[in-house]
C-alpha positions in Angstrom: -114.7 46.4 171.3 -113.8 42.8 171.3 -110.2 41.9 172.1 -110.3 38.9 174.3 -107.2 36.7 174.8 -105.8 34.1 177.3 -102.8 33.9 179.6 -102.1 30.2 180.2 -98.3 30.3 180.7 -96.9 29.7 184.2 -95.4 32.5 186.2 -91.9 31.1 185.5 -92.5 30.9 181.7 -94.0 34.4 181.7 -91.1 35.9 183.7 -88.6 34.3 181.3 -90.4 35.5 178.2 -90.8 39.1 179.4 -87.3 39.2 180.9 -88.5 39.8 184.5 -86.3 38.9 187.5 -89.3 37.7 189.6 -93.0 37.4 189.3 -95.7 36.7 191.8 -97.8 33.5 191.4 -101.0 34.0 189.4 -103.7 31.6 188.0 -104.2 30.8 184.3 -106.9 33.0 182.7 -108.7 31.8 179.6 -111.0 34.7 178.8 -109.4 38.1 179.5 -111.8 40.7 178.3 -111.6 44.5 177.9 -111.8 46.4 181.3 -110.2 43.5 183.2 -106.8 43.8 184.8 -103.9 42.2 182.8 -100.2 41.7 183.4 -97.8 44.2 181.7 -94.0 44.5 181.8 -92.7 48.0 182.1 -89.1 48.7 181.1 -87.2 51.1 183.3 -83.6 52.5 183.3 -80.7 50.1 183.0 -79.8 48.0 186.0 -76.2 48.9 186.3 -73.9 51.4 184.6 -72.8 50.1 181.2 -75.6 47.5 181.1 -78.0 47.5 178.2 -80.5 45.3 180.0 -83.5 47.3 181.3 -84.8 46.8 184.8 -88.3 45.5 183.9 -91.1 45.5 186.4 -94.5 43.7 186.2 -97.7 45.5 187.0 -101.4 45.1 186.5 -103.2 47.5 184.1 -106.7 47.8 182.8 -107.0 46.2 179.4 -108.9 48.2 176.7 -109.0 51.4 174.6 -110.7 54.7 175.3 -112.6 56.0 172.3 -111.7 59.5 171.0 -115.3 60.7 171.7 -115.2 60.1 175.4 -115.0 63.3 177.4 -114.3 62.0 180.9 -112.0 59.0 181.2 
């Protein structure tokens, strides 16, 4: 599987783009490959009653796909 990409935006630009309240500093990465950790924004429940804005959180996840024929992930 080849699905490489880059993350060159600053933490401030990334937080604004993903709608995150805050984001820890991270360096630019120019060759993110499968199996490497990558930033993901996860939407949770609304922040306050009556608000339609989700409480988003940033987390690192392993980038890649697991083929259907794999028995043990």
